[in-house]
PLY file of the C-alpha trace (Angstrom):
ply
format ascii 1.0
element vertex 261
property float x
property float y
property float z
element edge 260
property int vertex1
property int vertex2
end_header
-3.92 -22.72 -0.30
-3.38 -24.06 -3.81
-0.32 -22.96 -5.73
-2.27 -20.81 -8.12
-1.46 -17.33 -9.32
-2.75 -14.68 -6.95
-3.44 -11.11 -7.98
-2.86 -8.57 -5.24
-3.55 -4.87 -5.74
-2.78 -1.91 -3.49
-4.37 1.52 -3.73
-4.24 4.65 -1.62
-7.84 5.71 -2.20
-7.56 9.05 -0.35
-10.97 8.58 1.25
-13.00 5.40 0.86
-16.34 7.19 0.76
-15.07 9.44 -2.02
-13.67 6.65 -4.19
-16.84 4.58 -3.83
-18.59 7.44 -5.65
-16.01 7.19 -8.47
-16.51 3.70 -9.96
-14.73 1.82 -7.19
-16.99 -1.20 -7.60
-16.52 -1.19 -11.37
-12.76 -1.26 -10.75
-13.15 -4.17 -8.32
-15.30 -6.08 -10.80
-12.91 -5.47 -13.69
-9.68 -6.35 -11.90
-11.03 -9.09 -9.62
-8.01 -9.11 -7.31
-7.69 -11.91 -4.81
-6.66 -9.27 -2.28
-7.07 -5.51 -2.45
-5.15 -3.45 0.09
-6.34 0.13 0.50
-4.84 3.00 2.46
-6.18 6.34 3.70
-9.72 5.06 4.11
-10.39 8.13 6.29
-13.39 6.66 8.08
-13.92 5.63 11.69
-15.30 2.25 12.62
-18.55 3.81 13.85
-19.04 5.85 10.66
-18.20 2.85 8.50
-20.80 0.67 10.17
-23.40 3.42 9.95
-22.73 4.54 6.37
-21.13 1.68 4.45
-22.16 -1.62 6.00
-24.91 -2.28 3.44
-22.88 -1.06 0.48
-19.88 -3.20 1.48
-21.83 -6.30 2.45
-19.48 -9.27 1.87
-22.20 -11.41 0.28
-23.00 -8.58 -2.11
-19.47 -7.68 -3.21
-17.83 -11.09 -2.82
-15.11 -9.89 -0.44
-14.51 -10.13 3.27
-13.06 -6.88 4.58
-10.53 -6.45 7.38
-10.41 -2.96 8.88
-7.93 -0.88 10.84
-9.31 2.61 11.33
-7.32 5.36 13.01
-8.33 6.53 16.45
-8.67 10.02 15.00
-11.89 10.18 12.92
-11.50 10.90 9.21
-7.74 10.30 9.22
-5.44 7.65 7.78
-6.67 4.05 8.16
-6.30 0.87 6.13
-8.44 -2.02 4.93
-7.88 -5.33 3.14
-10.50 -6.84 0.82
-10.14 -10.62 0.59
-12.05 -12.78 -1.89
-14.61 -14.84 -0.02
-13.33 -18.01 -1.69
-10.21 -17.82 0.49
-10.52 -19.74 3.72
-8.19 -20.31 6.61
-6.76 -16.81 6.56
-6.81 -14.34 9.38
-5.74 -10.86 10.38
-2.97 -10.64 12.96
-3.61 -8.52 16.01
-3.19 -4.78 15.58
0.11 -3.47 16.87
-0.17 -1.50 20.09
2.05 1.30 18.72
-0.19 1.88 15.70
-3.05 4.15 16.73
-3.26 5.75 13.28
-4.54 2.67 11.48
-1.38 2.33 9.41
-0.53 -1.38 9.47
-2.43 -4.61 8.88
-0.96 -8.07 8.44
-3.00 -10.90 6.97
-1.89 -14.52 7.16
-2.73 -15.78 3.67
-1.30 -19.26 3.98
2.09 -19.38 2.33
2.87 -15.75 3.04
2.12 -12.83 5.30
0.50 -9.90 3.47
1.24 -6.54 5.09
-0.82 -3.50 4.11
0.91 -0.31 5.23
0.25 3.40 5.03
3.71 4.72 5.87
3.78 8.14 7.56
4.19 11.32 5.54
7.05 13.43 6.88
4.96 16.58 6.22
5.83 19.80 4.41
7.89 21.19 7.28
9.44 17.74 7.92
7.72 17.87 11.32
7.05 14.11 11.26
10.32 12.97 9.78
11.63 11.62 13.10
8.27 9.94 13.76
8.35 8.36 10.31
11.85 6.93 10.62
11.06 5.56 14.09
7.81 4.02 12.82
9.58 2.51 9.83
12.33 1.05 12.01
9.74 -0.61 14.26
8.04 -2.03 11.17
11.28 -3.45 9.82
12.04 -5.21 13.10
8.50 -6.60 13.15
8.71 -7.85 9.55
12.04 -9.58 10.22
10.38 -11.45 13.10
7.52 -12.47 10.82
10.04 -13.71 8.26
11.26 -16.26 10.79
7.96 -18.06 10.13
7.25 -17.36 6.45
7.96 -14.79 3.69
6.36 -11.36 3.83
4.72 -9.20 1.15
4.78 -5.53 2.15
2.56 -3.26 0.08
1.10 0.19 0.40
1.91 3.87 0.19
5.54 4.13 1.34
5.51 7.93 0.99
9.01 7.95 -0.48
10.43 8.02 -3.98
13.47 5.83 -3.56
15.69 6.94 -6.45
15.78 9.73 -9.03
14.04 7.51 -11.59
11.05 7.39 -9.24
9.98 11.01 -9.60
9.67 13.44 -12.47
11.73 16.30 -11.02
14.35 14.86 -8.65
16.70 17.85 -8.68
13.89 20.19 -7.63
12.86 17.92 -4.76
16.11 17.00 -3.02
15.46 17.30 0.70
11.69 17.60 0.23
9.21 15.37 2.05
9.16 12.03 0.27
12.62 12.57 -1.22
14.58 13.47 1.88
17.96 11.73 2.31
16.86 10.09 5.58
13.74 8.61 3.95
15.70 7.34 0.99
18.40 5.93 3.27
15.76 4.04 5.22
14.51 2.53 1.96
18.10 1.49 1.23
18.27 -0.22 4.61
14.89 -1.88 4.13
15.96 -3.44 0.84
19.40 -4.34 2.21
17.65 -6.16 5.06
16.34 -8.70 2.57
13.40 -7.17 0.73
13.01 -6.61 -3.00
11.14 -3.83 -4.82
9.14 -5.97 -7.26
8.43 -3.27 -9.84
12.03 -2.07 -10.03
13.38 -5.62 -10.08
11.22 -6.50 -13.10
11.37 -3.05 -14.76
14.79 -1.58 -13.90
14.61 1.30 -16.39
10.87 1.93 -16.61
9.60 5.38 -15.70
6.09 5.19 -14.32
4.45 6.95 -11.40
1.72 6.17 -8.87
1.01 9.59 -7.32
0.48 13.09 -8.71
-0.19 16.36 -6.95
-3.62 17.86 -7.49
-1.88 21.13 -8.35
-1.07 22.60 -11.77
-2.39 19.70 -13.81
0.40 17.40 -12.57
-1.37 14.19 -13.54
-2.25 15.42 -17.02
1.39 16.43 -17.50
2.59 13.22 -15.80
4.67 15.11 -13.25
4.47 12.31 -10.73
6.16 10.18 -8.12
6.38 6.42 -7.63
5.70 6.06 -3.92
3.41 3.00 -3.86
5.24 -0.31 -3.79
5.09 -4.05 -3.49
8.23 -5.18 -1.70
8.68 -8.85 -0.84
11.06 -11.07 1.05
13.88 -11.51 -1.47
13.28 -15.25 -1.76
9.83 -14.50 -3.18
11.06 -12.65 -6.28
11.17 -15.95 -8.17
7.42 -16.25 -7.51
6.55 -12.78 -8.83
5.14 -13.14 -12.33
4.09 -9.52 -12.88
4.52 -6.17 -11.16
2.67 -3.20 -12.61
1.17 0.24 -12.11
-2.42 0.96 -13.24
-1.87 4.66 -13.93
-4.99 4.92 -16.11
-7.25 4.27 -13.09
-8.56 7.50 -11.63
-10.52 8.26 -8.47
-7.65 9.30 -6.19
-4.41 11.26 -6.38
-2.77 7.81 -6.32
-3.35 5.00 -8.77
-3.38 1.27 -7.96
-0.27 -0.90 -8.15
-0.28 -4.66 -8.38
1.55 -7.96 -8.52
0.78 -11.49 -9.62
2.42 -14.14 -7.49
2.42 -17.91 -7.15
0 1
1 2
2 3
3 4
4 5
5 6
6 7
7 8
8 9
9 10
10 11
11 12
12 13
13 14
14 15
15 16
16 17
17 18
18 19
19 20
20 21
21 22
22 23
23 24
24 25
25 26
26 27
27 28
28 29
29 30
30 31
31 32
32 33
33 34
34 35
35 36
36 37
37 38
38 39
39 40
40 41
41 42
42 43
43 44
44 45
45 46
46 47
47 48
48 49
49 50
50 51
51 52
52 53
53 54
54 55
55 56
56 57
57 58
58 59
59 60
60 61
61 62
62 63
63 64
64 65
65 66
66 67
67 68
68 69
69 70
70 71
71 72
72 73
73 74
74 75
75 76
76 77
77 78
78 79
79 80
80 81
81 82
82 83
83 84
84 85
85 86
86 87
87 88
88 89
89 90
90 91
91 92
92 93
93 94
94 95
95 96
96 97
97 98
98 99
99 100
100 101
101 102
102 103
103 104
104 105
105 106
106 107
107 108
108 109
109 110
110 111
111 112
112 113
113 114
114 115
115 116
116 117
117 118
118 119
119 120
120 121
121 122
122 123
123 124
124 125
125 126
126 127
127 128
128 129
129 130
130 131
131 132
132 133
133 134
134 135
135 136
136 137
137 138
138 139
139 140
140 141
141 142
142 143
143 144
144 145
145 146
146 147
147 148
148 149
149 150
150 151
151 152
152 153
153 154
154 155
155 156
156 157
157 158
158 159
159 160
160 161
161 162
162 163
163 164
164 165
165 166
166 167
167 168
168 169
169 170
170 171
171 172
172 173
173 174
174 175
175 176
176 177
177 178
178 179
179 180
180 181
181 182
182 183
183 184
184 185
185 186
186 187
187 188
188 189
189 190
190 191
191 192
192 193
193 194
194 195
195 196
196 197
197 198
198 199
199 200
200 201
201 202
202 203
203 204
204 205
205 206
206 207
207 208
208 209
209 210
210 211
211 212
212 213
213 214
214 215
215 216
216 217
217 218
218 219
219 220
220 221
221 222
222 223
223 224
224 225
225 226
226 227
227 228
228 229
229 230
230 231
231 232
232 233
233 234
234 235
235 236
236 237
237 238
238 239
239 240
240 241
241 242
242 243
243 244
244 245
245 246
246 247
247 248
248 249
249 250
250 251
251 252
252 253
253 254
254 255
255 256
256 257
257 258
258 259
259 260
């Protein structure tokens, strides 16, 4: 792959069928990412083939699509859109401990691109143990991948790492997404050799990527930054931009992106 600048965007679409009805293709045409990683596609493989195969025809949209649907219909799931001009790339085998369609890894030549929908610990923290266990398995897996080449890990991490990353930190201490165990795992993840691209390039910037549908939170900008691009630390020198497209609507999340050489 030539050493050109690549644009990679990640977006939790909160239902692929729903976002397609809300100018998804206009967004794709405007941004023209080399790779688009989406989470929470909420569609089974059978339903996708039946309902979306014509609409998402690679020759029509200019992107090959790699899928990882959850076993449970209408739940979770991820997909990666790759520009058809890219050749020699491939999706690594799905992990046998991921039956919720949460993790995809694409070999894009110089790097591995991981698209992840990290678990939500839930309102009653009923999945907090599951989340930490899942995250630990991921970290071990990524460190093995790093033995071959650097890794880009993007997606919905479902955690606001520090107080700057959410509008009302004091009100949310111990809440799902801002629980000490989730934040401590993010500390360990970064200490293990990964860098949060947005925070590295914008250490003091307050910008969010998710807003509750309740009480006009998005209009009031009462949000959380829970969508990230983290990279093997050695890659930070290759990151030219890291940004949040908070003006893009269509989901309760907005897209985040990086430009990398």
